[in-house]
C-alpha positions in Angstrom: -40.9 108.8 13.6 -38.7 107.4 10.8 -35.0 108.1 10.5 -33.9 108.5 6.9 -31.4 105.8 5.8 -28.1 107.0 4.8 -26.0 105.2 2.1 -23.4 103.0 3.6 -20.1 104.6 4.4 -21.4 108.0 3.5 -19.6 109.6 6.4 -16.3 107.8 5.8 -13.5 109.3 3.8 -12.4 107.5 0.7 -9.4 105.2 1.2 -6.1 106.3 -0.1 -4.7 104.2 -3.0 -2.5 101.3 -1.9 1.2 102.0 -2.4 3.2 99.8 -4.8 5.3 98.2 -2.0 2.2 97.1 -0.1 0.6 95.5 -3.2 3.8 93.6 -4.0 4.1 92.3 -0.3 0.4 91.2 -0.4 0.8 89.3 -3.7 4.0 87.6 -2.5 2.2 86.6 0.8 -0.7 85.2 -1.3 1.6 83.3 -3.6 3.6 81.9 -0.6 0.3 80.8 1.0 -0.8 79.0 -2.1 2.6 77.2 -2.4 2.4 76.1 1.2 -1.2 74.9 1.1 -1.2 73.3 -2.4 2.4 73.0 -3.7 4.1 71.2 -0.8 1.4 68.4 -0.4 1.3 67.9 -4.2 5.1 67.7 -4.3 5.0 65.2 -1.4 2.5 63.0 -3.3 4.7 63.0 -6.4 7.8 62.1 -4.5 6.0 59.5 -2.4 4.5 57.8 -5.5 7.9 57.7 -7.2 9.5 56.2 -4.1 6.8 53.6 -3.9 7.2 52.6 -7.5 10.9 52.4 -7.2 10.6 50.4 -4.0 8.4 47.9 -5.8 10.9 47.6 -8.6 13.7 47.2 -6.1 11.8 44.4 -4.2 10.9 42.6 -7.5 14.6 42.8 -8.6 15.8 41.6 -5.2 13.5 38.6 -5.0 13.9 37.7 -8.7 17.6 37.3 -7.9 17.3 35.5 -4.6 14.2 33.3 -5.5 12.5 31.8 -2.5 12.8 33.3 1.0 13.6 30.8 3.7 10.9 30.9 6.4 7.2 30.6 6.8 4.8 32.8 4.8 2.8 35.1 7.2 -0.5 33.9 8.6 -2.2 36.5 6.4 -0.5 35.1 3.3 -1.3 31.5 4.1 -5.0 32.5 4.7 -5.3 34.7 1.6 -3.7 32.1 -0.7 -5.2 29.2 1.2 -1.9 27.4 1.7 -2.2 25.5 5.0 1.4 24.6 5.7 1.3 21.7 8.2 2.8 22.2 11.6 6.2 20.7 12.1 7.1 21.2 8.5 10.8 21.8 7.6 12.6 23.4 4.7 9.8 26.0 4.5 10.3 28.7 1.9 8.1 31.1 0.0 8.0 33.9 -2.6 5.2 36.2 -3.5 4.6 38.2 -6.7 1.9 40.8 -7.3 0.7 42.9 -10.2 -2.6 44.5 -11.1 -3.8 41.3 -12.9 -2.7 38.4 -10.7 -1.0 37.6 -7.4 0.9 34.4 -6.7 2.4 32.8 -3.6 5.1 30.1 -4.2 5.6 27.9 -1.2 7.6 24.7 -0.5 7.9 22.5 2.6 9.1 19.1 3.7 6.5 17.3 5.8 5.5 13.8 7.0 2.9 11.6 5.4 0.4 12.6 8.0 1.3 16.3 7.3 0.7 15.7 3.5 -2.7 14.1 4.3 -3.6 17.1 6.5 -2.4 19.6 3.9 -4.5 18.0 1.1 -7.5 17.8 3.3 -7.2 21.5 4.3 -6.7 22.7 0.8 -10.1 21.4 -0.1 -12.1 19.3 2.3 -12.0 15.9 0.7 -8.6 15.7 -1.1 -6.5 12.7 -0.3 -3.1 11.3 -1.4 -5.1 9.2 -3.9 -6.2 12.4 -5.8 -2.5 13.1 -6.7 -1.8 12.1 -10.3 1.4 10.1 -11.0 4.0 11.9 -13.0 1.9 15.1 -13.2 4.0 18.2 -13.0 1.1 20.5 -12.5 3.3 23.6 -11.9 4.1 25.4 -15.2 7.6 25.8 -16.4 7.2 29.5 -16.1 6.4 29.2 -12.4 9.1 26.7 -11.9 11.6 29.1 -13.3 10.4 32.0 -11.1 10.6 30.0 -8.0 13.9 28.3 -9.0 12.4 24.8 -8.8 13.8 21.9 -10.9 11.4 18.9 -11.2 13.8 16.8 -13.3 15.5 15.0 -10.4 14.6 11.7 -8.8 10.9 11.2 -8.1 8.4 9.8 -8.1 6.4 13.0 -8.8 2.7 13.6 -8.2 0.6 16.6 -9.0 -2.8 18.1 -8.5 -4.6 21.3 -9.6 -7.2 22.7 -7.3 -9.3 25.2 -9.3 -11.7 27.6 -7.6 -13.8 30.5 -8.9 -12.5 34.0 -8.3 -11.8 35.6 -5.9 -10.7 32.3 -4.3 -7.2 31.2 -5.3 -6.3 28.3 -7.6 -3.5 26.1 -6.3 -1.2 23.8 -8.3 0.6 21.3 -6.2 3.6 19.0 -7.0 4.8 16.4 -4.5 8.2 14.7 -4.6 8.0 11.2 -3.0 11.7 10.3 -3.4 11.7 10.0 0.4 8.6 7.9 1.1 8.4 9.0 4.7 9.0 12.7 4.1 7.4 14.1 1.0 8.5 17.5 -0.4 5.5 19.7 -1.4 5.6 22.5 -3.9 2.6 24.8 -4.2 1.7 27.8 -6.4 -1.4 29.6 -5.4 -2.7 32.2 -7.8 -5.5 34.8 -7.2 -6.9 37.6 -9.2 -7.2 40.8 -7.0 
């Protein structure tokens, strides 16, 4: 025996119309939910991006005024820019700049003749002191100005440019041999991110 189907809600009474106060409360609650779920995270992202941009500008201004930072670059920086500062080096200082086109690490250190040999070999297996060109100031005037270096003092000066294909960095090196036992090494390592 088949039971006849009844239309849905046939036995229910029609709903009364929603009063105006309830409609307003429901719309306010919906608007509040949208603001909480979308507006606050979006606002946070805008504020965060602004702070990040301002922080980068503050750091750039701070470092452009102070020049090099005394101390060793981090191990990550030394590995990324391939600047193997020899152990027992002194007067170590560095400065890093970054933008969307190029990143540079400026580094300087005072080392021994053995340290210089080790540094040149570690930059590219096979470089020796004999590869340094006499009176070659390989570091550009622009980079000298950024780092606060002045290569007009007593020398002799030696230079070398180690060019590599991207993404490996290219290093320009200048060595001051005014103290024959303790050369001062200046390096700019540039990479394209």
